[in-house]
MARBA-3410 file (N, C-alpha, C, O; in Angstrom, 1 decimal):
242
0.8,-1.2,0.0,0.0,0.0,0.0,0.9,1.2,0.0,1.8,1.3,0.8 ~ 0.6,2.2,-0.8,1.4,3.4,-0.9,1.2,4.2,0.4,0.1,4.4,0.8 ~ 2.3,4.7,1.0,2.2,5.4,2.3,1.5,6.8,2.0,1.7,7.4,0.9 ~ 0.8,7.3,3.0,0.2,8.6,2.9,1.2,9.6,3.4,1.6,9.6,4.6 ~ 1.6,10.5,2.5,2.5,11.6,2.9,1.8,12.8,3.2,1.2,13.4,2.3
1.8,13.2,4.5,0.9,14.4,4.9,1.8,15.6,5.0,2.7,15.6,5.8 ~ 1.6,16.6,4.1,2.4,17.9,4.3,2.3,18.5,5.7,1.2,18.4,6.3 ~ 3.3,19.1,6.1,3.4,19.6,7.5,2.3,20.5,7.8,1.7,20.4,8.9 ~ 1.9,21.4,6.9,0.9,22.4,7.2,-0.5,21.8,7.4,-1.4,22.4,7.9 ~ -0.7,20.5,7.0,-1.9,19.8,7.2,-2.3,19.5,8.6,-3.4,19.4,9.0
-1.2,19.4,9.4,-1.5,19.0,10.8,-2.3,20.0,11.5,-3.2,19.7,12.3 ~ -2.0,21.3,11.2,-2.8,22.4,11.8,-4.3,22.3,11.4,-5.2,22.4,12.3 ~ -4.5,22.0,10.2,-5.9,21.9,9.7,-6.6,20.7,10.4,-7.7,20.8,10.8 ~ -5.9,19.6,10.5,-6.5,18.4,11.1,-6.8,18.6,12.5,-7.9,18.2,13.0 ~ -5.9,19.3,13.3,-6.2,19.5,14.7,-7.4,20.4,14.9,-8.2,20.2,15.8
-7.5,21.4,14.1,-8.7,22.3,14.2,-10.0,21.6,13.9,-11.0,21.8,14.6 ~ -9.9,20.7,12.9,-11.1,19.9,12.6,-11.5,19.0,13.7,-12.7,18.8,14.0 ~ -10.5,18.3,14.3,-10.8,17.4,15.4,-11.5,18.2,16.6,-12.4,17.7,17.2 ~ -11.0,19.4,16.8,-11.6,20.2,17.9,-13.0,20.5,17.6,-13.8,20.5,18.6 ~ -13.4,20.7,16.4,-14.8,21.0,16.0,-15.6,19.8,16.0,-16.9,19.9,16.0
-15.0,18.6,16.0,-15.8,17.3,15.9,-15.6,16.5,17.2,-15.5,15.3,17.1 ~ -15.7,17.2,18.3,-15.5,16.5,19.6,-16.6,15.5,19.8,-16.3,14.5,20.6 ~ -17.8,15.6,19.3,-18.8,14.5,19.4,-18.3,13.2,18.7,-19.0,12.2,18.9 ~ -17.3,13.3,18.0,-16.8,12.1,17.2,-15.4,11.7,17.6,-14.5,11.7,16.8 ~ -15.1,11.4,18.9,-13.8,11.1,19.4,-13.2,9.9,18.7,-11.9,9.9,18.5
-14.0,8.9,18.3,-13.4,7.7,17.6,-12.7,8.1,16.3,-11.6,7.6,16.0 ~ -13.4,9.0,15.6,-12.8,9.5,14.3,-11.4,10.1,14.6,-10.4,9.8,13.9 ~ -11.3,11.0,15.6,-10.1,11.7,15.9,-9.0,10.7,16.2,-7.9,10.8,15.7 ~ -9.3,9.7,17.1,-8.3,8.7,17.5,-7.9,7.9,16.3,-6.7,7.6,16.1 ~ -8.8,7.4,15.5,-8.5,6.5,14.4,-7.7,7.2,13.3,-6.7,6.7,12.9
-8.1,8.5,13.0,-7.3,9.2,11.9,-5.9,9.6,12.4,-5.0,9.4,11.6 ~ -5.8,10.1,13.6,-4.5,10.4,14.1,-3.6,9.2,14.2,-2.4,9.3,13.8 ~ -4.1,8.1,14.7,-3.3,6.9,14.8,-2.9,6.4,13.4,-1.8,6.0,13.2 ~ -3.9,6.4,12.5,-3.7,5.9,11.2,-2.6,6.7,10.4,-1.7,6.2,9.8 ~ -2.7,8.1,10.6,-1.8,8.9,9.9,-0.4,8.8,10.5,0.6,8.9,9.8
-0.4,8.6,11.8,0.9,8.5,12.5,1.6,7.2,12.0,2.8,7.3,11.7 ~ 0.9,6.1,11.9,1.5,4.9,11.4,1.9,5.0,10.0,3.0,4.6,9.6 ~ 1.1,5.7,9.1,1.4,5.9,7.7,2.7,6.7,7.6,3.5,6.4,6.7 ~ 2.8,7.8,8.4,3.9,8.6,8.3,5.2,7.9,8.8,6.3,8.0,8.2 ~ 5.0,7.1,9.8,6.2,6.3,10.3,6.6,5.3,9.3,7.8,5.1,9.1
5.6,4.6,8.7,6.0,3.6,7.7,6.6,4.3,6.5,7.5,3.7,5.8 ~ 6.2,5.5,6.2,6.8,6.2,5.0,7.9,7.1,5.3,8.3,7.9,4.4 ~ 8.5,7.1,6.5,9.5,8.0,6.9,10.8,7.9,6.0,11.4,8.9,5.7 ~ 11.1,6.7,5.7,12.2,6.5,4.8,11.9,7.1,3.4,12.8,7.7,2.8 ~ 10.7,6.9,3.0,10.3,7.5,1.7,10.4,9.0,1.7,10.9,9.6,0.7
10.0,9.6,2.8,10.1,11.1,2.9,11.5,11.5,2.9,11.9,12.4,2.2 ~ 12.4,10.8,3.7,13.8,11.2,3.7,14.4,11.1,2.4,15.2,11.9,1.9 ~ 14.1,10.0,1.7,14.7,9.8,0.4,14.2,10.9,-0.6,15.0,11.4,-1.4 ~ 13.0,11.2,-0.5,12.4,12.2,-1.4,13.0,13.6,-1.1,13.4,14.3,-2.1 ~ 13.2,13.9,0.1,13.9,15.2,0.5,15.3,15.2,-0.1,15.7,16.3,-0.6
16.0,14.2,0.1,17.4,14.1,-0.4,17.4,14.2,-1.9,18.3,15.0,-2.5 ~ 16.5,13.5,-2.6,16.5,13.5,-4.1,16.1,14.9,-4.6,16.5,15.3,-5.7 ~ 15.2,15.6,-3.9,14.7,16.9,-4.3,15.6,18.0,-3.9,15.2,19.2,-4.2 ~ 16.7,17.8,-3.2,17.5,18.9,-2.7,17.9,19.9,-3.7,17.9,21.1,-3.4 ~ 18.2,19.4,-4.9,18.6,20.3,-6.0,17.5,20.7,-7.0,17.8,21.3,-8.0
16.3,20.2,-6.7,15.2,20.5,-7.6,14.2,21.5,-6.9,14.1,21.5,-5.7 ~ 13.6,22.3,-7.8,12.6,23.2,-7.3,11.2,22.5,-7.2,10.8,21.9,-8.2 ~ 10.6,22.6,-6.1,9.2,22.1,-5.9,8.3,23.3,-5.8,8.3,24.0,-4.8 ~ 7.5,23.5,-6.8,6.6,24.7,-6.8,5.5,24.5,-5.9,5.1,23.4,-5.5 ~ 4.9,25.6,-5.4,3.7,25.6,-4.6,2.6,24.8,-5.3,1.8,24.1,-4.6
2.5,24.9,-6.6,1.4,24.2,-7.3,1.6,22.6,-7.2,0.7,21.9,-7.1 ~ 2.9,22.2,-7.3,3.2,20.8,-7.1,2.8,20.3,-5.7,2.3,19.2,-5.6 ~ 3.1,21.1,-4.7,2.7,20.8,-3.4,1.1,20.7,-3.3,0.6,19.9,-2.5 ~ 0.5,21.6,-4.0,-1.0,21.5,-4.1,-1.5,20.2,-4.6,-2.5,19.7,-4.1 ~ -0.8,19.6,-5.6,-1.3,18.3,-6.1,-1.2,17.3,-5.0,-2.1,16.5,-4.8
-0.1,17.3,-4.2,0.1,16.4,-3.1,-1.1,16.5,-2.1,-1.6,15.5,-1.6 ~ -1.4,17.8,-1.8,-2.5,18.0,-0.8,-3.8,17.5,-1.3,-4.6,16.9,-0.5 ~ -4.1,17.6,-2.6,-5.3,17.2,-3.1,-5.4,15.6,-3.1,-6.4,15.1,-2.7 ~ -4.3,15.0,-3.4,-4.3,13.5,-3.3,-4.4,13.1,-1.8,-5.1,12.1,-1.5 ~ -3.9,13.8,-0.9,-4.1,13.5,0.6,-5.6,13.6,0.9,-6.1,12.7,1.6
-6.3,14.6,0.4,-7.7,14.7,0.6,-8.4,13.5,0.0,-9.4,13.0,0.6 ~ -8.0,13.0,-1.1,-8.6,11.8,-1.7,-8.4,10.6,-0.8,-9.3,9.8,-0.7 ~ -7.2,10.5,-0.2,-7.0,9.4,0.7,-7.9,9.4,1.9,-8.6,8.4,2.2 ~ -8.0,10.6,2.5,-8.9,10.7,3.7,-10.4,10.5,3.3,-11.1,9.8,4.1 ~ -10.8,11.0,2.2,-12.2,10.8,1.7,-12.4,9.3,1.5,-13.5,8.8,1.8
-11.5,8.6,0.9,-11.7,7.1,0.7,-11.8,6.4,2.0,-12.7,5.5,2.1 ~ -11.1,6.8,3.0,-11.2,6.2,4.3,-12.6,6.4,4.9,-13.3,5.5,5.5 ~ -13.1,7.7,4.7,-14.4,8.0,5.2,-15.5,7.2,4.5,-16.5,6.8,5.2 ~ -15.4,7.0,3.2,-16.4,6.2,2.5,-16.4,4.8,3.0,-17.5,4.2,3.2 ~ -15.2,4.2,3.2,-15.1,2.8,3.6,-15.7,2.6,5.0,-16.3,1.6,5.2
-15.6,3.6,5.8,-16.1,3.5,7.2,-17.4,4.2,7.5,-17.8,4.4,8.6 ~ -18.0,4.8,6.4,-19.2,5.5,6.5,-19.1,6.6,7.6,-20.0,6.8,8.4 ~ -18.0,7.3,7.5,-17.6,8.3,8.6,-17.7,9.7,8.1,-16.9,10.1,7.3 ~ -18.7,10.5,8.5,-18.9,11.8,8.0,-17.8,12.8,8.4,-17.4,13.7,7.7 ~ -17.2,12.5,9.6,-16.1,13.4,10.1,-14.9,13.3,9.1,-14.2,14.3,8.9
-14.6,12.1,8.6,-13.4,12.0,7.7,-13.7,12.8,6.4,-12.8,13.4,5.8 ~ -14.9,12.7,5.9,-15.3,13.4,4.7,-15.3,15.0,4.9,-14.9,15.7,4.0 ~ -15.7,15.4,6.1,-15.6,16.8,6.5,-14.1,17.2,6.5,-13.7,18.3,6.0 ~ -13.2,16.4,7.1,-11.8,16.6,7.1,-11.3,16.8,5.7,-10.5,17.7,5.4 ~ -11.6,15.8,4.8,-11.2,15.9,3.4,-11.6,17.1,2.7,-10.8,17.7,1.9
-12.8,17.6,3.0,-13.3,18.8,2.4,-12.5,20.0,2.8,-12.1,20.9,2.0 ~ -12.1,20.0,4.1,-11.2,21.1,4.6,-9.9,21.1,4.0,-9.3,22.2,3.6 ~ -9.3,19.9,3.9,-8.0,19.8,3.3,-8.0,20.3,1.8,-7.1,21.0,1.3 ~ -9.1,19.9,1.1,-9.2,20.2,-0.3,-9.5,21.7,-0.5,-9.0,22.3,-1.5 ~ -10.2,22.3,0.4,-10.6,23.7,0.2,-9.5,24.6,0.3,-9.6,25.8,-0.2
-8.3,24.2,0.9,-7.2,25.1,1.0,-6.4,25.3,-0.4,-5.6,26.2,-0.5 ~ -6.7,24.4,-1.3,-6.0,24.4,-2.6,-6.8,24.9,-3.7,-7.8,24.3,-4.1 ~ -6.4,26.1,-4.3,-7.1,26.5,-5.5,-6.7,25.7,-6.7,-5.7,25.1,-6.7 ~ -7.6,25.6,-7.7,-7.3,24.9,-8.9,-7.6,25.7,-10.1,-8.5,26.6,-10.1 ~ -6.9,25.5,-11.2,-7.1,26.3,-12.4,-7.6,25.3,-13.5,-7.0,24.3,-13.8
-8.7,25.7,-14.2,-9.2,24.8,-15.2,-8.3,24.9,-16.5,-7.9,26.0,-16.9 ~ -8.0,23.7,-17.1,-7.3,23.7,-18.3,-8.2,23.8,-19.5,-9.4,24.2,-19.3 ~ -7.7,23.6,-20.7,-8.5,23.6,-21.9,-9.6,22.5,-21.9,-9.2,21.3,-21.6 ~ -10.8,22.9,-22.1,-11.9,21.9,-22.1,-11.9,21.1,-20.7,-11.9,19.8,-20.8 ~ -11.8,21.8,-19.6,-11.5,21.1,-18.4,-12.6,20.3,-17.9,-12.4,19.2,-17.3
-13.9,20.7,-18.1,-15.0,19.9,-17.6,-15.2,20.2,-16.1,-14.5,21.1,-15.6 ~ -16.2,19.5,-15.5,-16.5,19.7,-14.1,-15.7,18.9,-13.2,-15.6,17.6,-13.4 ~ -15.1,19.4,-12.2,-14.2,18.7,-11.3,-14.9,17.5,-10.6,-16.1,17.6,-10.3 ~ -14.2,16.4,-10.5,-14.7,15.2,-9.8,-14.7,15.4,-8.3,-15.7,15.1,-7.6 ~ -13.6,15.9,-7.8,-13.5,16.0,-6.3,-13.5,17.5,-5.9,-12.6,18.3,-6.3
-14.5,17.9,-5.2,-14.7,19.3,-4.7,-15.1,19.3,-3.3,-15.6,18.3,-2.8 ~ -14.8,20.4,-2.6,-15.3,20.5,-1.2,-16.8,20.2,-1.0,-17.2,19.5,-0.1 ~ -17.6,20.8,-1.9,-19.0,20.6,-1.8,-19.4,19.2,-2.0,-20.3,18.7,-1.3 ~ -18.8,18.5,-3.0,-19.2,17.1,-3.2,-18.8,16.2,-2.0,-19.6,15.3,-1.7 ~ -17.7,16.6,-1.3,-17.4,15.8,-0.1,-18.3,16.1,1.0,-18.6,15.2,1.8
-18.7,17.3,1.1,-19.7,17.7,2.2,-21.1,17.0,1.9,-21.8,16.6,2.8 ~ -21.4,16.9,0.6,-22.7,16.2,0.3,-22.6,14.7,0.8,-23.5,14.2,1.3 ~ -21.4,14.1,0.5,-21.2,12.7,1.0,-21.3,12.6,2.5,-21.9,11.7,3.0 ~ -20.7,13.6,3.1,-20.7,13.6,4.6,-22.1,13.6,5.1,-22.4,12.9,6.1 ~ -22.9,14.4,4.5,-24.3,14.5,4.9,-25.1,13.2,4.8,-26.0,12.9,5.7
-24.7,12.4,3.9,-25.4,11.1,3.7,-25.1,10.1,4.8,-25.8,9.2,5.1 ~ -23.9,10.4,5.5,-23.5,9.5,6.6,-23.8,10.1,8.0,-23.5,9.6,9.0 ~ -24.5,11.3,8.0,-24.7,12.0,9.3,-25.7,11.3,10.2,-25.6,11.5,11.4 ~ -26.6,10.5,9.6,-27.6,9.8,10.4,-28.4,10.7,11.4,-28.7,10.4,12.5 ~ -28.7,11.9,10.9,-29.5,12.8,11.6,-28.7,13.6,12.8,-29.4,14.3,13.5
-27.4,13.4,12.9,-26.7,14.0,13.9,-26.6,15.6,13.7,-26.1,16.0,12.7 ~ -27.2,16.3,14.6,-27.3,17.8,14.4,-25.9,18.4,14.4,-25.7,19.4,13.7 ~ -25.0,17.9,15.3,-23.7,18.4,15.4,-22.9,18.3,14.0,-22.3,19.2,13.6 ~ -23.1,17.1,13.4,-22.4,16.9,12.1,-23.0,17.8,11.1,-22.3,18.4,10.3 ~ -24.4,17.9,11.0,-25.0,18.7,10.0,-24.7,20.2,10.2,-24.5,20.9,9.2
-24.5,20.6,11.4,-24.1,22.0,11.7,-22.7,22.3,11.2,-22.4,23.3,10.6 ~ -21.8,21.3,11.4,-20.4,21.4,11.0,-20.4,21.5,9.4,-19.6,22.3,8.9 ~ -21.2,20.7,8.8,-21.3,20.7,7.3,-21.8,22.1,6.8,-21.2,22.7,5.9 ~ -22.8,22.6,7.5,-23.4,23.9,7.1,-22.3,25.0,7.2,-22.2,25.9,6.4 ~ -21.6,25.0,8.3,-20.5,26.0,8.5,-19.5,26.0,7.4,-19.0,27.0,6.9
-19.1,24.7,7.1,-18.0,24.6,6.1,-18.4,24.9,4.7,-17.6,25.4,3.9 ~ -19.7,24.7,4.4,-20.2,25.1,3.1,-20.0,26.6,2.8,-19.7,27.0,1.7 ~ -20.2,27.4,3.9,-19.9,28.8,3.7,-18.5,29.2,3.7,-18.0,30.1,3.0 ~ -17.7,28.5,4.5,-16.3,28.8,4.7,-15.4,28.3,3.6,-14.2,28.7,3.5 ~ -15.9,27.4,2.7,-15.0,26.8,1.6,-15.3,27.4,0.2,-15.0,26.9,-0.8
-16.1,28.6,0.2,-16.4,29.2,-1.1,-15.3,30.0,-1.6,-15.2,31.2,-1.4 ~ -14.4,29.4,-2.3,-13.3,30.1,-2.9,-12.1,30.3,-2.0,-12.3,30.5,-0.8 ~ -10.9,30.3,-2.5,-9.7,30.5,-1.8,-9.1,31.9,-2.1,-8.7,32.1,-3.2 ~ -9.1,32.7,-1.1,-8.7,34.1,-1.3,-7.1,34.2,-1.4,-6.6,34.9,-2.2 ~ -6.5,33.5,-0.5,-5.0,33.5,-0.5,-4.6,32.1,-0.2,-5.2,31.4,0.6
-3.5,31.6,-0.8,-3.1,30.2,-0.6,-1.6,30.1,-0.7,-0.9,30.7,-1.4 ~ -1.0,29.1,0.2,0.4,28.8,0.0,0.7,28.0,-1.2,1.9,27.7,-1.4 ~ -0.3,27.6,-2.0,-0.1,26.8,-3.1,-0.2,27.6,-4.4,-0.5,27.1,-5.5 ~ 0.2,28.9,-4.3,0.3,29.7,-5.5,-1.1,29.8,-6.2,-2.1,29.9,-5.6 ~ -1.0,29.7,-7.6,-2.2,29.7,-8.4,-3.0,28.4,-8.3,-4.1,28.3,-8.8
-2.3,27.4,-7.8,-2.9,26.0,-7.7,-2.7,25.2,-9.0,-2.3,25.7,-10.0 ~ -2.8,23.9,-8.8,-2.6,23.0,-10.0,-3.7,23.3,-11.1,-4.7,23.8,-10.9 ~ -3.3,22.9,-12.3,-4.2,22.9,-13.4,-4.9,21.6,-13.5,-4.3,20.5,-13.3 ~ -6.2,21.6,-13.8,-7.0,20.4,-13.9,-7.7,20.3,-15.2,-8.1,21.3,-15.8 ~ -8.0,19.1,-15.6,-8.9,18.8,-16.7,-9.6,17.5,-16.3,-9.1,16.6,-15.6
-10.8,17.3,-16.9,-11.6,16.1,-16.5,-11.9,15.3,-17.8,-12.3,15.9,-18.8 ~ -11.6,14.0,-17.8,-11.8,13.2,-19.0,-12.6,11.9,-18.6,-12.5,11.4,-17.5 ~ -13.4,11.4,-19.5,-14.1,10.2,-19.4,-13.3,9.1,-20.1,-12.9,9.3,-21.3 ~ -12.9,8.1,-19.4,-12.1,7.0,-20.0,-12.9,5.7,-20.0,-13.4,5.3,-18.9 ~ -13.0,5.1,-21.1,-13.8,3.9,-21.3,-13.1,2.7,-20.6,-11.9,2.8,-20.2
-13.9,1.6,-20.4,-13.4,0.4,-19.7,-12.2,-0.1,-20.5,-12.2,-0.2,-21.7 ~ -11.1,-0.4,-19.7,-9.9,-1.0,-20.2,-9.1,-0.1,-21.2,-8.3,-0.6,-21.9 ~ -9.5,1.1,-21.2,-8.8,2.0,-22.2,-7.8,2.9,-21.5,-7.8,3.1,-20.3 ~ -7.0,3.6,-22.3,-5.9,4.5,-21.8,-6.1,5.8,-22.4,-6.3,6.0,-23.6 ~ -6.0,6.8,-21.6,-6.0,8.2,-22.1,-4.6,8.7,-21.9,-4.0,8.8,-20.8
-4.0,9.2,-23.0,-2.6,9.6,-23.0,-2.5,11.1,-23.5,-3.2,11.5,-24.3 ~ -1.5,11.8,-23.0,-1.2,13.1,-23.4,0.3,13.5,-23.1,0.9,12.8,-22.3 ~ 0.8,14.5,-23.7,2.1,15.0,-23.4,2.1,16.3,-22.7,1.2,17.2,-22.9 ~ 3.1,16.5,-21.9,3.3,17.8,-21.2,4.8,18.2,-21.3,5.6,17.3,-21.5 ~ 5.1,19.4,-21.2,6.4,19.9,-21.3,6.9,20.0,-19.8,6.5,20.9,-19.0
7.9,19.2,-19.5,8.5,19.2,-18.1,9.6,20.2,-18.1,10.5,20.2,-19.0 ~ 9.6,21.1,-17.1,10.6,22.1,-17.0,11.9,21.6,-16.3,11.8,20.9,-15.3 ~ 13.0,21.9,-16.9,14.3,21.4,-16.3,14.5,22.0,-14.9,14.3,23.2,-14.7 ~ 14.9,21.1,-14.0,15.2,21.6,-12.6,14.0,21.8,-11.7,14.1,22.3,-10.6 ~ 12.8,21.4,-12.2,11.6,21.6,-11.4,10.8,20.3,-11.4,10.7,19.6,-12.4
10.4,19.9,-10.2,9.6,18.7,-10.0,8.3,18.8,-10.8,7.5,19.8,-10.6 ~ 7.9,17.8,-11.6,6.6,17.7,-12.2,5.8,16.7,-11.4,6.2,15.5,-11.2 ~ 4.6,17.1,-10.9,3.8,16.2,-10.2,2.4,16.1,-10.9,1.8,17.1,-11.1 ~ 2.0,14.9,-11.2,0.8,14.6,-11.9,-0.1,13.6,-11.1,0.5,12.6,-10.6 ~ -1.4,13.9,-11.0,-2.3,13.0,-10.3,-3.5,12.8,-11.1,-3.9,13.7,-11.9
-4.2,11.7,-10.9,-5.5,11.4,-11.6,-6.4,10.9,-10.5,-6.1,9.9,-9.9 ~ -7.5,11.6,-10.3,-8.5,11.2,-9.3,-9.8,10.8,-9.9,-10.4,11.6,-10.6 ~ -10.1,9.5,-9.8,-11.3,9.0,-10.5,-12.5,9.1,-9.6,-12.5,9.6,-8.5 ~ -13.6,8.7,-10.2,-14.9,8.9,-9.4,-15.1,7.7,-8.5,-16.2,7.6,-7.8 ~ -14.2,6.7,-8.4,-14.3,5.6,-7.5,-14.9,4.4,-8.0,-14.9,3.3,-7.3
-15.3,4.4,-9.3,-15.9,3.2,-9.9,-14.9,2.1,-10.2,-15.2,0.9,-10.2 ~ -13.7,2.5,-10.6,-12.7,1.5,-11.1,-11.3,1.9,-10.6,-11.1,3.0,-10.1 ~ -10.4,0.9,-10.7,-9.0,1.2,-10.4,-8.3,1.9,-11.6,-8.6,1.6,-12.8 ~ -7.5,2.9,-11.3,-6.8,3.7,-12.3,-5.3,3.6,-12.0,-4.8,3.7,-10.9 ~ -4.5,3.4,-13.1,-3.1,3.4,-13.0,-2.5,4.5,-13.9,-3.2,5.1,-14.7
-1.3,4.8,-13.6,-0.6,5.9,-14.3,0.8,5.6,-14.6,1.5,4.9,-13.8 ~ 1.3,6.0,-15.8,2.7,5.8,-16.1,3.2,7.1,-16.8,2.5,7.8,-17.5 ~ 4.5,7.4,-16.7,5.1,8.5,-17.3,6.4,8.1,-18.0,7.2,7.3,-17.4 ~ 6.5,8.4,-19.3,7.7,8.1,-20.1,8.4,9.3,-20.7,7.7,10.3,-20.9 ~ 9.7,9.2,-20.8,10.4,10.3,-21.4,10.3,10.3,-22.9,9.6,9.5,-23.5
11.0,11.3,-23.6,10.9,11.4,-25.1,11.3,10.1,-25.8,10.8,9.8,-26.8 ~ 12.3,9.3,-25.2,12.7,8.1,-25.8,11.8,6.9,-25.4,12.1,5.8,-25.9 ~ 10.8,7.1,-24.7,9.9,6.0,-24.3,10.3,5.2,-23.1,9.6,4.3,-22.7 ~ 11.3,5.7,-22.4,11.8,5.0,-21.1,10.8,5.4,-20.0,10.4,6.5,-19.9 ~ 10.5,4.4,-19.2,9.5,4.6,-18.1,10.3,5.3,-17.0,11.3,4.9,-16.5
9.7,6.5,-16.5,10.4,7.2,-15.5,9.5,7.3,-14.2,10.0,7.6,-13.1 ~ 8.3,6.9,-14.3,7.4,6.8,-13.1,6.2,5.9,-13.4,5.7,5.9,-14.5 ~ 5.8,5.2,-12.4,4.6,4.3,-12.6,3.9,4.2,-11.2,4.5,4.0,-10.2 ~ 2.6,4.3,-11.3,1.7,4.1,-10.1,0.7,3.1,-10.4,-0.3,3.4,-11.2 ~ 0.8,1.9,-9.9,-0.2,0.8,-10.2,-0.6,0.2,-8.9,-0.7,-1.0,-8.8
-1.0,1.0,-7.9,-1.3,0.5,-6.6,-2.7,0.0,-6.4,-3.1,-0.5,-5.4 ~ -3.5,0.0,-7.5,-4.9,-0.5,-7.5,-5.9,0.3,-6.8,-6.9,-0.2,-6.4 ~ -5.7,1.7,-6.7,-6.7,2.6,-6.2,-7.2,3.5,-7.3,-6.9,3.2,-8.5 ~ -7.9,4.5,-7.0,-8.4,5.4,-8.0,-7.9,6.8,-7.9,-8.5,7.8,-8.3 ~ -6.7,6.9,-7.4,-6.0,8.2,-7.3,-4.5,8.1,-7.4,-3.8,8.4,-6.5
-4.0,7.6,-8.6,-2.6,7.5,-8.8,-1.9,8.8,-8.9,-2.5,9.8,-9.3 ~ -0.6,8.9,-8.5,0.2,10.1,-8.6,1.6,9.8,-9.0,2.2,8.8,-8.5 ~ 2.2,10.6,-9.8,3.6,10.4,-10.2,4.4,11.7,-10.0,3.8,12.8,-10.3 ~ 5.6,11.6,-9.6,6.5,12.7,-9.4,7.7,12.5,-10.3,8.4,11.4,-10.2 ~ 8.0,13.5,-11.1,9.1,13.3,-12.1,10.1,14.4,-11.9,9.7,15.6,-11.8
11.4,14.1,-11.8,12.5,15.1,-11.7,13.4,15.0,-12.9,13.9,14.0,-13.2 ~ 13.5,16.2,-13.6,14.3,16.2,-14.8,15.3,17.4,-14.7,14.9,18.5,-14.5 ~ 16.6,17.0,-14.9,17.6,18.1,-14.9,17.4,19.0,-16.1,17.7,20.2,-16.1 ~ 17.1,18.3,-17.2,16.9,19.0,-18.5,15.4,19.0,-18.8,14.7,18.0,-18.6 ~ 14.9,20.1,-19.4,13.5,20.1,-19.8,13.2,19.3,-21.0,14.1,18.8,-21.7
11.9,19.0,-21.2,11.5,18.2,-22.4,10.2,17.6,-22.2,9.6,17.7,-21.1 ~ 9.7,17.1,-23.3,8.3,16.5,-23.2,8.3,15.1,-22.5,9.3,14.4,-22.6 ~ 7.2,14.9,-21.8,7.0,13.5,-21.2,5.6,13.1,-21.6,4.7,13.9,-21.8 ~ 5.5,11.8,-21.7,4.2,11.2,-22.1,3.5,10.6,-20.8,4.1,9.8,-20.1 ~ 2.3,11.0,-20.6,1.5,10.5,-19.4,0.4,9.7,-19.9,-0.4,10.1,-20.7
0.3,8.4,-19.4,-0.8,7.5,-19.8,-1.6,7.2,-18.5,-1.0,6.8,-17.5 ~ -2.9,7.4,-18.6,-3.8,7.0,-17.5,-4.7,5.9,-17.9,-5.4,6.0,-18.9 ~ -4.6,4.8,-17.2,-5.3,3.6,-17.6,-6.4,3.2,-16.7,-6.3,3.2,-15.5 ~ -7.6,3.0,-17.3,-8.8,2.5,-16.6,-8.7,1.0,-16.6,-8.9,0.3,-17.6 ~ -8.4,0.4,-15.4,-8.3,-1.1,-15.3,-9.6,-1.8,-15.1,-9.7,-3.0,-15.2
-10.7,-1.0,-15.0,-12.0,-1.6,-14.7,-12.8,-2.0,-15.9,-12.4,-1.8,-17.0 ~ -14.0,-2.5,-15.6,-14.9,-3.0,-16.7,-16.0,-2.0,-17.0,-16.9,-2.3,-17.8 ~ -15.9,-0.8,-16.4,-16.9,0.2,-16.7,-16.1,1.5,-16.9,-15.0,1.7,-16.5 ~ -16.8,2.5,-17.6,-16.1,3.8,-17.9,-16.0,4.5,-16.5,-16.7,4.3,-15.6 ~ -15.1,5.5,-16.5,-14.9,6.3,-15.3,-14.6,7.7,-15.7,-14.0,8.0,-16.8
-14.9,8.6,-14.8,-14.6,10.1,-15.0,-13.4,10.3,-14.1,-13.3,10.0,-12.9 ~ -12.4,11.0,-14.7,-11.1,11.2,-14.1,-10.7,12.7,-14.1,-10.8,13.3,-15.1 ~ -10.4,13.2,-12.9,-9.8,14.6,-12.8,-8.3,14.5,-12.8,-7.7,13.9,-11.9 ~ -7.7,15.1,-13.8,-6.2,15.0,-13.9,-5.7,16.4,-13.5,-6.1,17.4,-13.9 ~ -4.6,16.3,-12.6,-4.0,17.5,-12.0,-2.5,17.5,-12.3,-1.9,16.5,-12.2
-2.0,18.7,-12.5,-0.6,18.8,-12.7,-0.1,20.3,-12.3,-1.0,21.2,-12.4 ~ 1.1,20.4,-12.0,1.6,21.8,-11.7,2.1,22.5,-13.0,2.6,23.6,-13.0
END
């Protein structure tokens, strides 16, 4: 299982959310314990990534892609456990990151409002949860200022069963390129990135619906990104990159 890498600034957001969800202590304990284990398991991965990135520029927009994928992880946990608090948390995490529509971008798959809608379906009439959702609906309307710059660029595509959607992007030399694909949850999605010569430089085939690849290039140039629908039904995918 791919470790969940939680950006440092997220801890503040998480702690504030736990404070507002005191009627749900089990959620707080489970999420904090789970994230602690995930971070401990991925500590070597983090250290290696920091060392590898030492001479590379990581843009605020690339960090935004990482935070959006973190929100997708937390939301997936919430759906699995029918836990409205986790979906509220995911909405808060996601709401911090602005996004920019690309050409023919379509309607985003993962949004704070959509996550709050899901949270409401698991509220079971709890007035405390419904009140928290109502407050957040007002507070997540647009990001006025953000540590993630202008935010990642996104586009939305429908990918048929067992098919691949491929495209090329220009990777800037000396800057980390981070690409993620967040599906609607119906099927597993994989991703691969190849350089101009066709050599594989990154692959995410973890069997989930939110693959992410990070590419570091000393020299700029085109890279080919392929997003594969492994399932037997079509899926809608939100593609993000810096």
